[in-house]
C-alpha positions as CSV (number, residue, x, y, z in Angstrom):
1,X,0.0,0.0,0.0
2,X,1.4,3.5,-0.9
3,X,2.1,6.0,1.7
4,X,-0.6,8.3,0.3
5,X,-3.2,5.7,0.9
6,X,-1.8,4.9,4.4
7,X,-1.7,8.6,5.3
8,X,-5.3,9.1,4.0
9,X,-6.5,6.2,6.0
10,X,-4.7,7.3,9.2
11,X,-5.8,10.9,8.9
12,X,-9.4,10.0,8.1
13,X,-9.6,7.5,11.0
14,X,-8.3,10.1,13.4
15,X,-10.7,12.7,12.2
16,X,-13.7,10.4,12.3
17,X,-12.8,9.2,15.8
18,X,-12.8,12.6,17.4
19,X,-16.4,13.7,16.5
20,X,-17.6,10.2,17.4
21,X,-16.0,10.5,20.8
22,X,-17.3,14.0,21.2
23,X,-20.9,13.0,20.4
24,X,-20.8,9.9,22.7
25,X,-19.5,12.0,25.5
26,X,-22.1,14.7,24.9
27,X,-24.9,12.1,25.2
28,X,-23.5,10.8,28.5
29,X,-22.9,14.2,30.1
30,X,-25.7,16.5,29.0
31,X,-26.8,17.1,32.5
32,X,-23.4,17.7,34.1
33,X,-22.9,21.3,34.8
34,X,-19.1,20.9,34.7
35,X,-19.3,20.0,31.0
36,X,-22.2,22.2,30.0
37,X,-21.8,24.4,27.0
38,X,-22.4,27.6,28.9
39,X,-19.4,26.8,31.2
40,X,-17.1,26.1,28.3
41,X,-18.1,28.8,25.8
42,X,-15.1,29.9,23.8
43,X,-14.6,33.6,23.0
44,X,-16.2,34.9,19.8
45,X,-13.6,34.9,17.0
46,X,-13.7,37.8,14.6
47,X,-11.8,38.3,11.3
48,X,-11.5,41.1,8.7
49,X,-11.3,38.8,5.7
50,X,-14.3,40.5,4.1
51,X,-12.7,43.9,4.6
52,X,-14.9,44.6,7.6
53,X,-14.8,43.0,11.1
54,X,-17.1,40.0,11.1
55,X,-17.6,36.8,13.2
56,X,-15.6,34.0,11.7
57,X,-18.5,31.5,11.6
58,X,-20.6,34.0,9.6
59,X,-18.0,34.5,6.8
60,X,-18.8,32.6,3.5
61,X,-15.2,32.1,2.5
62,X,-12.6,29.7,3.9
63,X,-10.5,31.5,6.5
64,X,-7.9,30.1,9.0
65,X,-6.8,32.3,11.8
66,X,-3.3,31.9,13.3
67,X,-3.4,33.7,16.6
68,X,-0.8,35.0,19.1
69,X,-0.8,31.8,21.1
70,X,0.1,29.7,18.0
71,X,2.9,32.2,17.0
72,X,4.2,32.2,20.6
73,X,4.2,28.5,21.2
74,X,5.7,27.5,17.8
75,X,8.3,30.2,17.0
76,X,9.9,30.2,13.6
77,X,12.4,32.3,11.6
78,X,9.8,33.5,9.0
79,X,6.0,33.9,8.6
80,X,5.6,31.2,5.9
81,X,7.0,28.5,8.2
82,X,4.5,29.7,10.8
83,X,1.7,28.9,8.3
84,X,3.0,25.5,7.2
85,X,0.5,23.7,9.5
86,X,-2.5,25.6,8.1
87,X,-4.9,23.4,6.0
88,X,-4.4,23.9,2.3
89,X,-1.1,25.8,2.8
90,X,2.4,24.8,1.7
91,X,5.6,26.8,1.6
92,X,8.5,26.8,-0.9
93,X,11.7,28.7,-1.5
94,X,14.9,29.5,0.4
95,X,15.0,30.4,4.1
96,X,14.6,34.1,4.4
97,X,12.7,34.4,1.1
98,X,10.1,31.6,1.4
99,X,6.8,31.9,-0.4
100,X,3.3,30.7,0.5
101,X,1.3,28.3,-1.7
102,X,-2.5,27.9,-1.2
103,X,-4.4,25.0,-2.6
104,X,-1.5,24.1,-4.9
105,X,-1.3,27.7,-6.4
106,X,2.2,29.0,-6.5
107,X,3.4,32.1,-4.5
108,X,2.7,34.4,-7.5
109,X,-1.0,33.6,-7.1
110,X,-1.0,34.4,-3.4
111,X,-1.5,38.0,-2.2
112,X,0.4,39.1,0.9
113,X,-1.1,42.0,2.9
114,X,0.2,43.7,6.0
115,X,-2.5,45.5,7.9
116,X,-4.5,45.4,4.6
117,X,-1.6,46.9,2.5
118,X,-0.5,44.9,-0.5
119,X,3.1,43.8,-0.6
120,X,4.1,43.9,-4.3
121,X,6.8,42.0,-6.0
122,X,7.3,43.3,-9.6
123,X,11.0,42.4,-9.4
124,X,10.4,38.6,-9.1
125,X,8.4,36.0,-10.9
126,X,7.0,33.9,-8.1
127,X,5.2,36.2,-5.7
128,X,6.1,38.4,-2.8
129,X,7.6,37.4,0.5
130,X,7.3,39.2,3.8
131,X,9.5,38.6,6.8
132,X,8.4,40.2,10.1
133,X,9.2,39.6,13.7
134,X,6.4,37.3,15.0
135,X,6.4,39.1,18.3
136,X,4.9,42.2,16.5
137,X,2.1,40.2,15.0
138,X,-1.4,40.3,16.5
139,X,-2.8,37.5,14.2
140,X,-2.6,36.2,10.7
141,X,-5.7,35.6,8.5
142,X,-5.3,33.1,5.7
143,X,-8.0,33.3,3.0
144,X,-8.2,30.3,0.8
145,X,-9.5,30.5,-2.7
146,X,-10.0,33.4,-5.1
147,X,-10.5,36.8,-3.3
148,X,-10.1,39.1,-6.2
149,X,-13.5,40.8,-5.7
150,X,-12.2,42.4,-2.5
151,X,-8.4,42.4,-3.0
152,X,-7.8,42.5,-6.8
153,X,-5.1,40.8,-8.9
154,X,-2.7,38.2,-7.4
155,X,-5.5,37.0,-5.0
156,X,-6.4,34.2,-7.3
157,X,-5.1,31.5,-5.0
158,X,-5.7,33.2,-1.7
159,X,-4.6,36.0,0.7
160,X,-2.4,36.1,3.7
161,X,-3.2,39.2,5.8
162,X,-0.7,39.9,8.6
163,X,-2.2,42.1,11.3
164,X,0.4,43.8,13.5
165,X,0.2,44.8,17.1
166,X,-0.8,48.4,18.0
167,X,0.4,49.9,21.3
168,X,0.7,47.9,24.5
169,X,-1.6,45.2,25.9
170,X,-1.4,47.1,29.2
171,X,-3.2,50.4,29.8
172,X,-0.1,52.4,30.8
173,X,2.2,54.9,29.1
174,X,5.4,52.7,29.0
175,X,5.7,49.0,28.5
176,X,8.9,47.2,27.7
177,X,9.2,43.8,25.9
178,X,12.3,41.7,25.5
179,X,12.6,38.4,23.8
180,X,15.2,35.9,22.5
181,X,14.9,32.9,20.2
182,X,17.6,30.3,19.6
183,X,17.1,28.2,16.5
184,X,19.4,25.1,16.5
185,X,18.9,24.3,12.8
186,X,20.9,27.4,11.9
187,X,22.7,28.1,15.2
188,X,21.0,31.5,15.1
189,X,20.0,33.9,17.9
190,X,17.1,36.4,17.3
191,X,17.0,39.1,20.0
192,X,13.9,41.3,20.1
193,X,13.1,44.6,21.9
194,X,9.9,46.7,21.9
195,X,8.8,49.8,23.7
196,X,5.1,50.5,23.7
197,X,2.4,52.3,25.6
198,X,-1.4,53.0,25.7
199,X,-3.0,55.9,27.6
200,X,-6.0,58.2,27.2
201,X,-6.6,57.1,23.7
202,X,-3.0,57.4,22.5
203,X,-0.9,54.3,21.7
204,X,2.5,53.6,20.2
205,X,4.9,50.7,19.6
206,X,8.6,50.8,18.6
207,X,10.5,47.5,18.0
208,X,13.7,46.0,16.7
209,X,15.0,42.5,16.0
210,X,17.7,40.7,14.1
211,X,18.9,37.3,12.9
212,X,22.3,36.1,11.9
213,X,21.6,32.5,10.7
214,X,24.4,30.1,9.8
215,X,24.2,27.3,7.2
216,X,21.3,25.0,7.8
217,X,21.8,21.6,9.5
218,X,20.1,18.6,7.7
219,X,20.4,14.8,8.2
220,X,22.9,14.9,5.3
221,X,25.0,17.5,7.0
222,X,25.2,21.3,6.7
223,X,23.8,23.0,3.6
224,X,26.6,24.9,2.0
225,X,25.7,28.5,1.1
226,X,22.4,28.7,3.0
227,X,23.2,31.4,5.6
228,X,21.2,34.6,5.8
229,X,20.8,37.7,7.9
230,X,17.8,39.9,8.8
231,X,17.2,43.2,10.6
232,X,13.9,44.8,11.2
233,X,12.9,48.1,12.8
234,X,9.2,49.1,13.1
235,X,6.9,51.5,14.8
236,X,3.4,52.8,14.9
237,X,1.6,55.7,16.5
238,X,-2.1,56.0,17.0
239,X,-5.0,57.8,18.7
240,X,-8.5,56.5,19.2
241,X,-11.6,58.4,20.2
242,X,-15.3,57.5,20.6
243,X,-16.1,57.7,16.9
244,X,-12.7,57.2,15.2
245,X,-9.1,56.3,15.2
246,X,-5.9,57.3,13.4
247,X,-2.7,55.3,13.0
248,X,0.8,56.0,11.4
249,X,3.3,53.2,11.0
250,X,6.7,52.6,9.5
251,X,8.8,49.5,8.8
252,X,12.4,49.0,7.8
253,X,13.7,45.5,6.8
254,X,17.3,44.7,5.8
255,X,18.3,41.3,4.6
256,X,21.0,39.3,2.9
257,X,20.8,35.7,1.5
258,X,22.1,33.2,-0.9
259,X,20.6,30.9,-3.5
260,X,21.6,27.3,-3.6
261,X,22.1,25.3,-6.7
262,X,20.5,21.8,-6.3
263,X,20.6,18.4,-7.8
264,X,18.1,15.5,-7.4
265,X,19.1,12.2,-5.9
266,X,17.7,8.9,-6.9
267,X,15.1,8.9,-4.1
268,X,13.7,12.2,-5.4
269,X,15.2,14.3,-2.6
270,X,16.7,17.6,-3.6
271,X,20.2,18.3,-2.2
272,X,22.5,21.2,-2.7
273,X,25.3,21.1,-5.2
274,X,28.5,21.3,-3.1
275,X,31.5,22.7,-4.9
276,X,33.8,20.8,-2.6
277,X,32.4,17.6,-3.9
278,X,31.3,18.4,-7.5
279,X,34.0,18.4,-10.1
280,X,32.1,20.9,-12.3
281,X,31.5,24.6,-12.2
282,X,28.8,25.5,-9.6
283,X,26.7,28.6,-10.1
284,X,25.2,30.2,-7.0
285,X,23.4,33.4,-6.3
286,X,24.1,35.9,-3.6
287,X,21.8,38.7,-2.4
288,X,24.0,41.2,-0.5
289,X,21.1,43.6,-0.2
290,X,17.3,42.9,0.1
291,X,15.8,45.9,1.8
292,X,12.2,47.1,2.3
293,X,11.0,50.5,3.8
294,X,7.3,51.2,4.2
295,X,5.1,54.0,5.6
296,X,1.4,53.6,6.2
297,X,-1.4,55.9,7.4
298,X,-5.0,55.0,8.2
299,X,-8.0,57.0,9.4
300,X,-11.2,55.3,10.6
301,X,-14.5,57.3,11.3
302,X,-17.5,55.6,12.8
303,X,-21.3,56.4,12.8
304,X,-21.1,59.4,10.6
305,X,-24.9,59.2,10.1
306,X,-27.7,56.8,10.6
307,X,-26.8,54.9,7.5
308,X,-23.0,55.6,7.1
309,X,-21.5,53.4,9.8
310,X,-17.8,53.6,8.9
311,X,-15.5,55.5,6.6
312,X,-11.8,54.4,6.2
313,X,-9.1,56.3,4.3
314,X,-5.6,54.7,4.0
315,X,-2.4,55.4,2.2
316,X,1.0,53.8,1.8
317,X,4.4,54.3,0.4
318,X,6.9,51.4,0.0
319,X,10.5,51.2,-1.3
320,X,12.2,47.9,-2.1
321,X,15.9,47.7,-3.0
322,X,17.7,44.5,-4.0
323,X,21.1,43.6,-5.3
324,X,21.8,40.1,-6.6
325,X,25.0,38.5,-7.8
326,X,25.5,35.4,-10.0
327,X,28.8,33.7,-9.1
328,X,30.6,30.8,-10.8
329,X,32.6,28.8,-8.3
330,X,35.6,26.6,-9.1
331,X,36.5,24.8,-5.8
332,X,36.6,21.1,-6.4
333,X,40.1,20.4,-7.5
334,X,41.8,23.8,-7.5
335,X,40.0,25.4,-4.5
336,X,39.9,28.5,-6.7
337,X,37.7,31.4,-5.4
338,X,34.4,32.2,-7.0
339,X,34.1,34.9,-9.6
340,X,31.1,37.1,-10.3
341,X,29.6,36.7,-13.7
342,X,26.6,39.1,-13.4
343,X,25.0,41.6,-11.0
344,X,21.6,43.1,-10.9
345,X,20.3,46.2,-9.0
346,X,16.5,46.5,-8.6
347,X,14.6,49.5,-7.2
348,X,10.9,49.3,-6.6
349,X,8.7,52.2,-5.4
350,X,5.0,51.8,-4.7
351,X,2.5,54.4,-3.7
352,X,-1.2,54.0,-3.2
353,X,-4.2,54.0,-0.9
354,X,-7.9,53.2,-0.6
355,X,-11.2,54.8,0.4
356,X,-13.9,52.5,1.9
357,X,-17.3,53.3,3.1
358,X,-19.7,51.0,5.0
359,X,-23.5,51.5,4.9
360,X,-26.4,50.1,6.8
361,X,-29.3,50.3,4.4
362,X,-32.5,49.3,6.2
363,X,-32.3,46.4,8.6
364,X,-31.2,43.8,6.1
365,X,-28.3,45.3,4.0
366,X,-24.8,46.1,5.1
367,X,-23.0,47.5,2.0
368,X,-19.3,48.2,1.5
369,X,-18.3,50.5,-1.3
370,X,-14.6,51.4,-2.0
371,X,-11.8,52.6,-4.3
372,X,-8.3,51.2,-4.5
373,X,-5.3,52.8,-6.2
374,X,-1.6,52.0,-6.4
375,X,1.3,52.7,-8.7
376,X,4.5,50.8,-8.7
377,X,7.6,52.1,-10.4
378,X,10.5,49.7,-11.1
379,X,13.9,50.1,-12.5
380,X,16.7,47.5,-13.0
381,X,20.4,47.7,-13.8
382,X,22.1,44.5,-15.1
383,X,25.8,44.1,-15.3
384,X,27.8,41.3,-16.9
385,X,31.5,40.6,-16.0
386,X,34.4,39.0,-17.7
387,X,36.7,36.5,-15.9
388,X,39.0,39.3,-15.0
389,X,36.2,41.2,-13.2
390,X,35.7,43.9,-15.9
391,X,32.1,45.0,-16.9
392,X,31.4,43.7,-20.4
393,X,27.8,44.9,-20.8
394,X,25.3,47.1,-19.0
395,X,21.5,47.0,-19.3
396,X,19.1,49.6,-17.9
397,X,15.4,49.0,-17.8
398,X,12.5,50.9,-16.1
399,X,8.7,50.9,-16.1
400,X,5.6,51.1,-14.0
401,X,2.3,49.4,-13.3
402,X,-0.7,51.5,-12.2
403,X,-3.9,50.0,-10.9
404,X,-7.3,51.6,-10.2
405,X,-10.3,49.6,-8.9
406,X,-13.8,50.2,-7.6
407,X,-15.6,47.5,-5.6
408,X,-18.8,46.8,-3.8
409,X,-20.2,44.2,-1.5
410,X,-23.7,43.7,0.0
411,X,-24.2,41.5,3.1
412,X,-27.9,40.8,2.8
413,X,-29.8,39.2,5.7
414,X,-32.5,37.2,3.8
415,X,-33.9,35.6,6.9
416,X,-32.9,35.4,10.6
417,X,-30.7,32.4,9.7
418,X,-29.8,32.9,6.0
419,X,-27.4,35.6,4.8
420,X,-26.1,36.3,1.3
421,X,-22.9,38.2,0.4
422,X,-22.8,39.6,-3.1
423,X,-19.6,41.3,-4.4
424,X,-18.4,43.0,-7.6
425,X,-15.1,44.6,-8.6
426,X,-13.9,46.5,-11.7
427,X,-10.1,46.8,-12.1
428,X,-8.1,48.7,-14.7
429,X,-4.3,48.1,-14.9
430,X,-1.8,50.0,-17.0
431,X,1.6,48.5,-17.6
432,X,4.4,50.4,-19.3
433,X,8.1,50.0,-20.2
434,X,9.6,53.5,-20.1
435,X,13.4,52.7,-20.5
436,X,15.4,50.0,-22.2
437,X,19.0,51.1,-22.9
438,X,19.9,48.0,-25.1
439,X,16.8,48.3,-27.3
440,X,14.9,51.6,-27.1
441,X,12.5,50.5,-29.8
442,X,11.0,48.0,-27.4
443,X,9.3,50.7,-25.3
444,X,5.6,49.9,-25.0
445,X,2.5,50.0,-22.8
446,X,-0.8,48.3,-22.4
447,X,-4.1,48.6,-20.4
448,X,-6.1,45.7,-19.2
449,X,-9.4,45.7,-17.3
450,X,-11.5,43.1,-15.7
451,X,-14.8,42.7,-13.9
452,X,-15.2,39.9,-11.3
453,X,-17.9,38.9,-9.0
454,X,-18.8,36.6,-6.1
455,X,-21.9,35.2,-4.3
456,X,-21.8,33.6,-0.9
457,X,-24.4,32.1,1.4
458,X,-24.3,31.2,5.1
459,X,-27.1,29.3,6.9
460,X,-27.1,29.1,10.7
461,X,-30.6,27.7,11.4
462,X,-29.3,24.6,13.2
463,X,-27.7,25.2,16.6
464,X,-23.9,25.3,16.5
465,X,-23.8,24.5,12.7
466,X,-22.9,27.1,10.0
467,X,-23.3,26.0,6.4
468,X,-21.7,28.0,3.6
469,X,-21.7,28.0,-0.2
470,X,-19.6,30.3,-2.4
471,X,-19.0,31.1,-6.0
472,X,-16.1,33.5,-6.6
473,X,-14.1,34.6,-9.6
474,X,-10.4,35.4,-9.6
475,X,-7.9,36.9,-11.9
476,X,-4.2,37.7,-12.1
477,X,-2.6,40.2,-14.4
478,X,0.9,39.7,-15.7
479,X,3.5,41.9,-14.0
480,X,5.9,44.3,-15.5
481,X,8.7,41.8,-15.6
482,X,6.7,39.2,-17.5
483,X,5.0,41.7,-20.0
484,X,7.6,44.2,-21.0
485,X,10.8,44.1,-19.0
486,X,12.1,40.5,-19.2
487,X,15.2,39.4,-17.5
488,X,18.4,39.9,-19.5
489,X,18.7,37.3,-22.3
490,X,17.3,34.5,-20.1
491,X,13.7,35.6,-20.1
492,X,11.9,37.4,-23.0
493,X,9.1,39.8,-22.4
494,X,5.6,39.1,-23.8
495,X,3.3,42.2,-24.2
496,X,0.5,40.0,-25.5
497,X,-0.1,38.3,-22.1
498,X,-3.8,38.2,-21.0
499,X,-4.8,38.0,-17.4
500,X,-5.4,34.6,-15.8
501,X,-9.0,34.0,-14.8
502,X,-10.7,31.5,-12.6
503,X,-14.0,30.3,-11.3
504,X,-14.2,28.8,-7.8
505,X,-17.0,26.7,-6.3
506,X,-17.0,25.9,-2.7
507,X,-19.2,24.2,0.0
508,X,-18.3,24.4,3.6
509,X,-19.4,23.5,7.1
510,X,-18.3,24.9,10.5
511,X,-19.4,23.4,13.8
512,X,-18.6,25.0,17.2
513,X,-20.3,23.9,20.4
514,X,-17.6,25.4,22.7
515,X,-15.7,22.1,22.9
516,X,-15.6,20.6,19.4
517,X,-14.6,23.0,16.6
518,X,-14.7,21.7,13.1
519,X,-14.2,23.4,9.7
520,X,-14.7,21.5,6.5
521,X,-14.4,22.8,2.9
522,X,-15.0,21.1,-0.5
523,X,-13.8,23.1,-3.5
524,X,-13.3,23.1,-7.2
525,X,-11.3,25.8,-9.0
526,X,-11.1,26.2,-12.8
527,X,-8.3,28.5,-14.0
528,X,-7.8,29.4,-17.7
529,X,-5.1,31.3,-19.6
530,X,-2.6,30.4,-16.9
531,X,0.7,32.2,-17.1
532,X,3.6,29.8,-17.4
533,X,7.2,30.1,-18.4
534,X,8.1,27.9,-21.4
535,X,11.3,27.4,-23.4
536,X,11.1,29.3,-26.7
537,X,14.8,28.8,-27.7
538,X,18.1,27.4,-26.5
539,X,17.9,28.3,-22.8
540,X,15.6,31.2,-23.6
541,X,12.3,31.4,-21.9
542,X,9.1,33.4,-22.0
543,X,5.8,33.7,-20.2
544,X,2.7,32.8,-22.2
545,X,-1.0,32.0,-21.7
546,X,-0.9,28.3,-22.3
547,X,-2.1,26.4,-19.2
548,X,-5.4,25.5,-17.8
549,X,-5.5,24.3,-14.1
550,X,-8.2,22.4,-12.4
551,X,-8.0,21.8,-8.7
552,X,-10.5,19.8,-6.7
553,X,-10.0,19.2,-3.0
554,X,-11.1,18.9,0.6
555,X,-9.8,20.7,3.7
556,X,-10.6,19.6,7.2
557,X,-9.5,21.1,10.5
558,X,-10.7,20.2,14.0
559,X,-9.9,20.4,17.6
560,X,-11.8,19.0,20.6
561,X,-11.4,19.9,24.3
562,X,-12.1,16.7,26.2
563,X,-14.4,17.5,29.1
564,X,-13.0,17.4,32.7
565,X,-9.5,16.9,31.3
566,X,-6.8,19.2,30.1
567,X,-6.3,17.4,26.7
568,X,-7.1,18.8,23.3
569,X,-6.6,16.5,20.3
570,X,-6.4,18.4,17.0
571,X,-5.6,17.9,13.4
572,X,-5.9,19.0,9.8
573,X,-6.0,17.3,6.4
574,X,-5.8,18.5,2.8
575,X,-6.7,16.3,-0.1
576,X,-5.9,17.9,-3.5
577,X,-6.3,16.8,-7.1
578,X,-4.3,19.3,-9.2
579,X,-4.5,18.8,-13.0
580,X,-2.6,20.8,-15.6
581,X,-3.7,21.2,-19.3
582,X,-1.9,22.6,-22.2
583,X,-4.6,24.7,-23.9
584,X,-2.7,24.6,-27.3
585,X,-2.0,20.8,-27.6
586,X,-4.4,19.2,-25.2
587,X,-1.6,17.6,-23.1
588,X,-2.7,17.0,-19.5
589,X,-1.1,15.6,-16.4
590,X,-1.7,15.3,-12.7
591,X,2.1,15.0,-12.1
592,X,2.9,18.6,-11.3
593,X,4.9,18.3,-8.1
594,X,2.0,18.7,-5.7
595,X,1.2,15.9,-3.2
596,X,-2.4,14.6,-3.2
597,X,-2.6,14.5,0.5
598,X,-0.9,16.1,3.6
599,X,-1.9,16.8,7.1
600,X,-1.3,17.1,10.8
601,X,-2.3,15.1,13.9
602,X,-1.6,16.5,17.4
603,X,-2.4,16.5,21.1
604,X,-2.2,19.4,23.5
605,X,-2.2,19.3,27.3
606,X,-2.0,22.3,29.6
607,X,-2.6,22.8,33.3
608,X,-2.7,25.9,35.6
609,X,0.3,26.3,37.9
610,X,-1.4,29.1,39.8
611,X,-3.9,31.8,39.1
612,X,-1.6,33.6,36.6
613,X,0.5,30.9,34.9
614,X,0.1,27.6,33.1
615,X,2.3,24.8,31.7
616,X,1.6,23.2,28.3
617,X,2.8,20.3,26.2
618,X,2.1,20.1,22.4
619,X,3.0,17.1,20.3
620,X,2.2,16.6,16.7
621,X,3.1,14.6,13.6
622,X,3.1,16.1,10.1
623,X,2.5,13.8,7.2
624,X,2.7,14.2,3.4
625,X,2.3,11.9,0.4
626,X,4.8,11.8,-2.3
627,X,4.7,14.0,-5.4
628,X,5.6,13.5,-9.0
629,X,6.6,16.3,-11.4
630,X,6.8,16.2,-15.3
631,X,8.3,18.6,-17.8
632,X,6.7,18.8,-21.2
633,X,7.8,20.1,-24.6
634,X,5.0,21.6,-26.6
635,X,7.2,21.5,-29.7
636,X,7.8,17.7,-29.6
637,X,4.6,16.9,-27.8
638,X,6.6,14.6,-25.4
639,X,7.5,14.5,-21.8
640,X,11.1,15.6,-21.5
641,X,11.8,14.9,-17.9
642,X,10.3,13.9,-14.6
643,X,11.1,14.1,-10.9
644,X,9.8,12.7,-7.7
645,X,9.7,13.8,-4.1
646,X,9.1,10.9,-1.7
647,X,6.5,10.9,1.1
648,X,7.6,12.2,4.4
649,X,6.6,12.3,8.1
650,X,8.0,14.3,11.0
651,X,7.3,14.3,14.7
652,X,7.5,17.5,16.8
653,X,7.2,18.2,20.5
654,X,6.9,21.6,22.3
655,X,6.5,22.5,25.9
656,X,6.7,25.7,28.0
657,X,5.3,28.1,30.5
658,X,3.3,31.3,30.0
659,X,1.7,33.6,32.4
660,X,0.1,37.0,32.8
661,X,-0.5,39.3,35.8
662,X,-1.9,42.8,36.0
663,X,1.6,44.3,35.3
664,X,3.5,41.9,33.2
665,X,3.3,38.7,31.1
666,X,5.9,36.2,30.1
667,X,6.4,33.0,28.0
668,X,9.2,30.5,27.5
669,X,9.1,27.5,25.2
670,X,11.3,24.6,24.0
671,X,10.5,22.9,20.7
672,X,12.0,19.6,19.6
673,X,11.5,19.4,15.8
674,X,11.9,16.6,13.4
675,X,12.6,14.3,16.3
676,X,13.4,11.3,14.1
677,X,15.8,13.2,11.9
678,X,13.9,12.7,8.7
679,X,15.4,13.9,5.4
680,X,12.7,15.5,3.3
681,X,11.9,18.5,1.1
682,X,8.3,19.9,1.4
683,X,7.5,20.1,-2.3
684,X,9.2,19.3,-5.6
685,X,9.6,23.0,-6.3
686,X,11.5,23.7,-3.0
687,X,15.2,23.7,-3.5
688,X,16.0,23.3,0.2
689,X,15.9,20.2,2.3
690,X,14.3,20.8,5.7
691,X,16.4,20.8,8.9
692,X,17.1,17.5,10.7
693,X,16.5,17.1,14.4
694,X,16.9,20.5,16.0
695,X,15.7,22.5,19.0
696,X,14.2,26.0,19.2
697,X,14.3,27.8,22.5
698,X,12.3,31.0,23.0
699,X,11.7,33.5,25.8
700,X,9.8,36.7,26.1
701,X,8.7,39.1,28.8
702,X,6.6,42.3,28.7
703,X,6.1,44.6,31.7
């Protein structure tokens, strides 16, 4: 029996057992006050996934919330790793620049927001990444499935909205936070400091953190050329009054990193190409500068009239600067030093904002109307070098992408237990190449526009049950790099690119009785005119609209607090069928490097030490089926290559203390990860094996 079938059976048996136990115990203990629902009610969870604050169970879309407790008890070096246990989510890429995949969709189809502000990535071809100190995060909302009606292009696979902390948790003018995390997989220390306060409506928070990570430890030994550094400085200042609030924030991130060349072993595992062992030239990439600076402002006004309940005006400015080097290394026999062959300087400035109004029209309609605008300007300087280190060619390119959108959404209460959410968005995008030193005749521009809609239903007429149904459209416009700028002689531009479009159909169920919490989603997504990079010449590539993607799947997440005990079993499971079609030739395959099943089974236990502190233990096993990948030549109509990533399983254990009094709070945790020292890579597309057995120790205190 294959691992995929064994994993599916194991996960399904675990998930079926928990509700059965819960229902049996409910029947036996209905009259016991100690286990009554009223005595174990959980706090109401609200999210902003629909661009307004709403109870999670009443939202028609699939949303997973990662709260402060999860971030605190499972510390990680980056946000994507924090999300790797979320149903439907996978991560790929190098440490320090990892991307998030949702329901099999690559990072370029996942929109990253920070406090609702888009994090653009015109300089890359596989989506944006965002590194932020987890101690500054209030919560992370992961929207799964197309959300283009509310959030526009790039939200075709889903949205990750990182919501940061504002001010201090304590109502006093000065609070100090200090924290330290040691990650054994990279022998890195991450110190964190924050100064915050809240008093008489005013609030502020200033913070700083840094990481100097060494080469990653794996079961095969250290990964050569995998070290990275990060520095982050952030702050926000706000004032709240009875009918409004204002907030200003800034963020400065500085990073360096390296790109590892990889080869595939016979068992399908990716391993780095080590120049000390490989008798050929090894090409690596170094990123001596990867910086981001951002400024945001937001004004909220409430209850301006009987019908106008809220008005929000926000604006942002972001600047990204990146330097990257391509280096050929000759170290096997001669131990010769590496020589730079190319260098690229990228500058990316983005300016924009939004205006959103929320209206209560009668007793049954809550209407959101808004405008979004942003303009991103991008310029790139590429240098090529000779073996002696002299510059042999220089290439300068610049351009911009300007987006304007209007959107509306009506939350319509059809009955006391049935609500409909209808949304519509019009987007216009202008993309232009304004400078091309090597070929001025290539300057060009284009304008694309798109209308997308959505319709969702939520029924809550059965106690503790919330049924949802959703139809939503998504789209993704080609970026400046793909349409006009290209990348040296390696990737040609394609001004004829059309936007990707998708239709998503979803049925879902949430159940929450205060002890058992369950979230189930069944979905089907049909994407056409998919953007994909194909070889159009000898080692020359270009993005074209050639693929059609069909994804069908199931996501299940649950946890259950066993009455009269301190145990909470939990788990998640994703089953995904991902099929790729070539719209030109009809070729189709399910072998695209995505596993058909993955999931998590865990058990938490916690106990009060005294009135203000508790001790917890959290153990879990992560499991994933194997994945095949195929490369296909449209010219020959044949499969030209294949790869395989074997199934993997890991076990992890974390325990720690946390507490809170009137004047301070603290937490400390020790995580034992990959206890059985398994060698694995998360997905075929990821070039980096995960760490072997390692420990993570974290401590934080605020007073």
